Structure formats: C-alpha cells, structure tokens
Backbone bond lengths (Angstrom), bond angles and torsions (degrees), N, CA, C in turn:
res aa  C-N    CA-C-N  psi(-1)  N-CA   C-N-CA  omega(-1)  CA-C   N-CA-C  phi
1 M - - - 1.447 - - 1.520 111.74 -
2 G 1.307 118.49 11.50 1.453 121.00 -178.10 1.515 112.50 -62.75
3 G 1.352 116.27 143.33 1.454 121.87 177.90 1.521 114.62 74.71
4 V 1.307 118.55 12.37 1.462 124.23 -177.97 1.529 111.16 -68.25
5 D 1.335 117.08 144.54 1.460 122.66 177.03 1.523 108.97 -101.24
6 L 1.329 116.22 105.32 1.465 122.68 178.29 1.523 109.65 -121.04
7 K 1.299 116.37 31.71 1.458 121.75 -177.04 1.530 110.57 -61.17
8 S 1.346 114.63 133.24 1.469 123.52 175.60 1.533 114.53 62.15
9 V 1.315 118.01 22.03 1.463 122.02 179.26 1.529 109.25 -88.96
10 E 1.330 117.37 148.61 1.456 121.31 175.08 1.524 108.66 -99.13
11 L 1.342 115.22 116.97 1.466 121.91 -177.76 1.529 110.48 -127.99
12 K 1.319 116.98 44.00 1.467 121.37 -178.66 1.528 110.60 -56.48
13 E 1.334 114.92 134.76 1.460 124.64 173.50 1.529 114.46 58.67
14 I 1.315 118.28 18.23 1.466 121.38 176.95 1.525 109.76 -67.90
15 D 1.318 117.32 148.92 1.466 122.43 176.47 1.527 107.93 -111.66
16 L 1.324 115.49 109.85 1.466 121.29 -178.35 1.530 111.21 -112.02
17 Y 1.322 117.81 29.39 1.463 122.84 -175.41 1.527 111.43 -42.92
18 N 1.328 115.16 128.09 1.461 124.25 172.94 1.536 113.98 62.91
19 S 1.323 118.29 20.43 1.470 121.67 179.35 1.524 110.94 -79.70
20 N 1.324 115.96 155.92 1.459 121.96 175.55 1.522 108.36 -110.63
21 L 1.329 115.73 105.74 1.463 122.25 177.26 1.527 109.51 -116.80
22 N 1.312 115.56 35.63 1.453 122.21 179.80 1.528 110.00 -54.81
23 G 1.334 116.24 124.39 1.457 121.61 177.07 1.529 115.07 75.12
24 A 1.318 118.52 9.01 1.466 121.56 -178.16 1.528 111.89 -69.32
25 D 1.322 116.47 150.86 1.455 122.03 174.09 1.522 108.00 -98.35
26 L 1.334 115.43 104.87 1.463 122.78 178.07 1.521 109.54 -117.87
27 S 1.320 116.22 26.08 1.460 119.34 -178.94 1.529 109.55 -64.52
28 E 1.332 114.64 140.68 1.460 123.41 179.57 1.529 113.48 59.94
29 T 1.332 116.53 21.83 1.460 122.28 179.30 1.517 110.42 -86.14
30 I 1.313 116.72 147.10 1.462 122.15 177.57 1.527 107.86 -102.65
31 L 1.329 115.57 112.44 1.460 122.58 -178.66 1.529 111.16 -122.56
32 I 1.310 117.79 30.92 1.467 121.65 -177.37 1.524 109.93 -55.00
33 G 1.336 115.72 127.32 1.455 121.54 176.33 1.518 115.16 71.59
34 A 1.323 118.69 10.66 1.466 121.39 -179.47 1.525 111.10 -68.11
35 K 1.310 115.24 151.92 1.464 122.04 175.22 1.528 106.93 -103.44
36 L 1.337 114.32 109.84 1.465 120.98 -175.84 1.526 110.68 -120.31
37 N 1.313 117.18 34.62 1.453 121.64 -179.06 1.530 110.62 -65.78
38 S 1.331 115.84 130.93 1.469 124.21 179.25 1.527 113.77 59.84
39 V 1.326 118.03 23.72 1.465 122.22 178.50 1.526 109.51 -83.94
40 V 1.322 116.39 142.20 1.462 122.13 176.04 1.525 108.05 -98.55
41 L 1.332 115.02 113.74 1.463 122.73 177.16 1.531 109.51 -125.48
42 S 1.312 115.34 31.74 1.453 120.31 179.32 1.522 109.65 -61.85
43 R 1.337 115.94 134.96 1.467 123.24 -179.74 1.536 113.32 61.41
44 A 1.323 116.94 17.21 1.469 120.89 178.02 1.524 110.05 -80.61
45 C 1.319 115.88 155.11 1.460 121.56 175.72 1.523 108.33 -104.01
46 L 1.331 115.70 113.89 1.465 122.58 177.62 1.520 109.40 -120.53
47 K 1.308 115.95 27.02 1.464 121.78 -176.78 1.524 110.42 -59.47
48 N 1.334 114.76 131.55 1.460 122.68 177.16 1.533 113.05 59.18
49 S 1.329 117.24 28.80 1.468 122.04 178.33 1.518 111.05 -90.73
50 D 1.328 116.38 155.36 1.455 122.54 178.09 1.524 108.29 -101.92
51 L 1.331 115.29 102.36 1.459 122.76 -177.06 1.528 111.18 -113.66
52 Q 1.313 117.08 29.95 1.456 120.90 -178.34 1.527 110.38 -62.33
53 L 1.332 114.77 137.28 1.458 123.47 173.49 1.526 114.44 62.94
54 I 1.342 118.42 20.49 1.463 119.14 177.84 1.522 110.43 -72.20
55 E 1.314 116.30 154.52 1.458 123.32 171.06 1.515 106.39 -107.28
56 G 1.324 116.06 121.38 1.451 119.11 -177.12 1.513 112.82 -141.34
57 S 1.309 116.70 50.36 1.458 120.32 177.88 1.527 109.52 -61.59
58 S 1.322 116.36 129.65 1.470 123.92 179.47 1.536 113.34 61.29
59 I 1.319 117.90 24.92 1.460 122.04 176.92 1.533 109.31 -70.51
60 N 1.322 117.00 145.62 1.460 121.48 177.64 1.530 108.55 -107.28
61 L 1.322 115.60 106.04 1.460 123.15 177.74 1.528 110.24 -116.54
62 S 1.328 116.65 28.44 1.462 119.20 -179.64 1.524 109.62 -63.85
63 W 1.323 115.24 137.55 1.464 123.93 179.85 1.535 112.97 61.73
64 A 1.316 118.87 13.77 1.472 121.95 -179.39 1.528 110.95 -77.74
65 D 1.322 115.85 155.56 1.460 123.16 175.95 1.521 107.89 -101.58
66 L 1.348 115.73 105.58 1.462 122.69 178.88 1.528 110.11 -115.05
67 N 1.314 116.94 23.23 1.457 120.70 -179.65 1.528 110.13 -59.25
68 L 1.327 115.55 133.78 1.459 123.94 177.67 1.536 113.85 64.39
69 A 1.325 118.14 12.09 1.474 121.50 -179.98 1.533 111.17 -76.45
70 W 1.302 115.75 155.30 1.462 123.52 176.90 1.521 108.01 -107.58
71 L 1.349 116.20 113.57 1.456 121.76 178.33 1.528 110.70 -122.29
72 I 1.311 116.69 33.84 1.462 121.92 -177.25 1.532 109.80 -60.21
73 G 1.340 115.98 126.29 1.457 121.85 176.44 1.512 114.81 70.57
74 A 1.327 118.11 11.76 1.462 121.00 179.46 1.528 110.49 -71.08
75 S 1.314 116.23 155.13 1.461 121.44 177.47 1.523 108.43 -119.64
76 L 1.343 115.42 106.63 1.464 121.65 -177.13 1.528 110.93 -122.57
77 N 1.319 117.10 53.34 1.462 121.73 177.84 1.525 110.00 -59.31
78 S 1.313 116.44 134.80 1.468 123.55 177.13 1.527 112.88 56.89
79 A 1.318 117.58 27.99 1.467 121.84 178.62 1.520 111.00 -74.43
80 N 1.312 115.98 149.36 1.457 121.88 174.10 1.524 108.21 -102.81
81 L 1.326 116.01 104.33 1.460 122.78 177.63 1.528 109.58 -116.32
82 S 1.313 116.51 27.62 1.461 119.46 -178.19 1.528 109.83 -62.99
83 N 1.314 115.12 134.18 1.461 124.10 179.19 1.535 113.88 60.44
84 A 1.318 117.39 16.78 1.471 120.81 176.99 1.523 109.60 -76.46
85 S 1.326 116.02 150.16 1.454 121.24 175.15 1.522 107.51 -102.19
86 I 1.342 115.34 114.13 1.463 122.11 -175.10 1.530 107.98 -124.15
87 Y 1.294 116.03 38.75 1.459 124.09 -175.55 1.525 111.50 -65.94
88 Q 1.324 116.18 130.20 1.467 124.78 177.49 1.524 113.36 54.17
89 A 1.309 117.30 31.06 1.463 121.53 178.06 1.524 110.19 -86.40
90 N 1.320 116.46 161.61 1.453 122.48 178.15 1.525 108.18 -107.16
91 L 1.342 115.41 104.98 1.457 121.96 -178.36 1.533 111.21 -115.12
92 K 1.315 117.03 32.29 1.464 120.33 179.41 1.523 109.92 -58.89
93 R 1.333 114.71 134.43 1.469 123.21 175.76 1.536 113.39 59.38
94 I 1.321 117.71 21.80 1.464 120.64 177.90 1.529 109.83 -75.09
95 N 1.311 116.88 150.31 1.449 122.70 175.66 1.533 107.02 -105.73
96 L 1.329 115.49 109.02 1.462 121.93 178.50 1.529 110.19 -120.27
97 N 1.334 116.54 35.33 1.453 120.49 179.62 1.528 110.01 -61.70
98 S 1.317 115.59 131.94 1.472 123.98 179.99 1.529 113.08 60.95
99 A 1.312 117.94 20.35 1.468 121.26 179.15 1.524 111.19 -80.06
100 N 1.318 115.45 151.86 1.456 122.03 177.27 1.527 108.55 -103.10
101 L 1.335 115.88 107.10 1.465 122.22 179.02 1.530 110.40 -112.11
102 T 1.315 116.64 20.78 1.456 122.74 -177.61 1.528 110.95 -56.14
103 G 1.326 115.59 126.50 1.457 121.20 176.78 1.521 114.70 73.55
104 G 1.317 117.40 6.46 1.460 120.59 -178.47 1.520 112.79 -76.89
105 N 1.312 116.04 158.81 1.459 121.66 176.44 1.522 108.19 -105.18
106 L 1.344 115.91 103.91 1.458 122.06 178.93 1.528 110.48 -111.29
107 A 1.317 117.06 22.74 1.461 120.98 -178.20 1.519 110.53 -59.29
108 E 1.326 114.93 133.99 1.460 123.70 177.80 1.526 113.80 59.64
109 T 1.321 116.72 22.60 1.466 122.04 178.63 1.519 110.00 -88.73
110 D 1.315 117.26 142.87 1.465 122.52 179.66 1.524 109.70 -93.83
111 L 1.330 115.74 107.69 1.459 123.25 178.85 1.530 110.50 -110.83
112 T 1.320 116.93 32.03 1.459 122.06 179.36 1.528 109.83 -58.54
113 Q 1.317 115.95 127.44 1.466 124.72 179.08 1.531 113.26 58.82
114 A 1.324 117.19 22.98 1.464 121.26 176.53 1.520 109.84 -74.79
115 S 1.315 116.85 152.80 1.454 121.82 175.06 1.525 108.31 -108.26
116 L 1.339 115.38 113.40 1.460 122.50 -179.03 1.527 110.17 -120.04
117 N 1.318 116.49 34.21 1.457 122.23 -179.46 1.533 109.72 -59.28
118 S 1.314 116.55 123.76 1.473 124.20 179.48 1.531 113.35 62.91
119 A 1.311 118.02 20.80 1.472 121.29 178.28 1.527 110.27 -78.77
120 S 1.315 115.85 152.77 1.459 121.88 176.66 1.524 108.79 -102.79
121 L 1.339 115.35 117.16 1.466 121.51 178.67 1.526 110.91 -117.50
122 Q 1.298 116.07 25.66 1.453 121.67 -178.88 1.529 110.57 -59.13
123 N 1.319 116.73 129.07 1.465 123.77 178.53 1.525 114.03 58.41
124 A 1.319 117.72 19.29 1.468 120.77 177.18 1.528 109.71 -82.39
125 N 1.309 116.41 144.31 1.459 121.86 175.82 1.526 107.53 -88.02
126 V 1.326 116.37 109.44 1.466 121.36 179.78 1.530 110.54 -115.52
127 Q 1.309 116.36 22.99 1.455 121.09 -179.02 1.531 110.43 -59.31
128 K 1.326 115.14 126.37 1.456 124.37 -179.68 1.529 113.86 60.79
129 A 1.328 118.00 17.57 1.466 120.87 173.60 1.524 108.41 -74.06
130 Q 1.307 117.32 152.00 1.457 121.93 -179.03 1.523 109.32 -106.72
131 F 1.336 116.04 124.35 1.461 122.81 -178.23 1.527 112.29 -118.69
132 R 1.320 118.82 24.94 1.469 121.03 -177.95 1.522 111.14 -57.42
133 G 1.334 115.41 121.94 1.461 121.10 176.69 1.518 114.02 70.14
134 A 1.326 118.39 12.70 1.469 121.36 -179.17 1.523 110.97 -76.34
135 N 1.323 116.56 147.62 1.457 123.12 174.53 1.526 107.81 -92.58
136 L 1.331 115.88 109.31 1.461 121.50 -179.02 1.533 111.35 -113.33
137 E 1.320 115.75 24.24 1.457 121.33 -178.55 1.528 110.53 -62.03
138 K 1.317 115.37 132.74 1.462 123.80 178.96 1.531 113.05 60.97
139 C 1.313 116.73 15.22 1.460 121.67 174.96 1.530 106.67 -65.12
140 N 1.323 118.48 137.11 1.463 119.16 -173.07 1.524 114.07 -78.21
141 R 1.306 118.10 -2.15 1.468 120.45 177.10 1.522 107.49 -106.06
142 P 1.304 118.02 123.49 1.460 120.03 -177.76 1.521 112.42 -55.19
143 L 1.320 116.24 139.77 1.461 121.83 179.90 1.523 111.72 -55.04
144 A 1.315 116.36 -38.44 1.461 119.63 -179.46 1.527 110.37 -58.52
145 Q 1.327 117.60 -40.89 1.469 121.19 178.23 1.519 111.05 -64.74
146 L 1.330 116.67 -41.90 1.462 120.20 179.62 1.516 110.83 -60.08
147 F 1.326 115.32 -46.85 1.449 118.31 -175.76 1.523 112.61 -76.83
148 L 1.312 118.51 -28.49 1.458 120.18 175.52 1.527 110.41 -68.95
149 S 1.326 117.19 -35.10 1.462 119.19 179.40 1.522 111.08 -75.61
150 Y 1.311 116.54 -14.39 1.461 121.02 179.16 1.525 110.75 -68.93
151 Y 1.335 116.18 -34.69 1.462 120.27 -175.37 1.503 112.26 -95.54
C-alpha cells in the first residue's frame, strides 16, 4: 500500500495493524481512534490530520510530515518519529514513552501534559515547544537544554 493517496479521507477507528503505508498521502485525513500499531508510515504526509486518541505502539513515522496535526491523547509507545516534522502540532496528553524523536522538528508544538518517559530527543528542534506538566523522566536530553531552547 506504499505511496497511496488517502488525502482528506475519514478513517475513524480503522485497524491497520502491521500495514505498510510508506510514503502515503494522508494529509487532512481523520483517523480518530484508529489502531496503527506496528504500521509503517515512513515519509508519509499526515499534515493537518486528526489523529486524536490513536493507538500506535511501535509505529514508524520516521521522516513523516505531521505539521499542524492533532494527536491529542494518542498513545505512541516505542514509536519511531526520527527526523519527523511535527511543527505546530497539538500533542497534548500524548504518550510518547520510549519514543525516538531524534532529529525531529517539534518547534512550536504543544506537548502539554505529554508523557515522554525514556524518550530520545537528541538533536530535536524544540524551539518554542510547550512542555507544561509534561513527564520528561529519563528523557535522554537534559531538561536544561529543553528549556533553554524554549526561549
């Protein structure tokens, strides 16, 4: 299913377990409550998509475009978001425990009350990102660096 065009489609609560959607266009798609466990969405476009409450354990979103996406309350344990662009996205209350966000662009992203326990934020752009009430325990990027890049 790689390279598929699903732009602006409504796929609420769909179960795509272990699917390969590498390079797919899912921009402006509604995936509220979808089950995306072990799905490959590397280099996919999810710009301005509604991904609230999705389950995406071990999902691969490396190099994906998640700019302006809504991931409120999503659960992405052990997700690969390396080099993903998540600019100005809404990630309130997201679970990113043990996620790989290395090299990602999280500038101006809202991570209020997000859980980033043991997440990797190495070389990630977190400029002006909001971390109010976020759990950053065992995060591999020192808190001082996160907050210095905020200003």
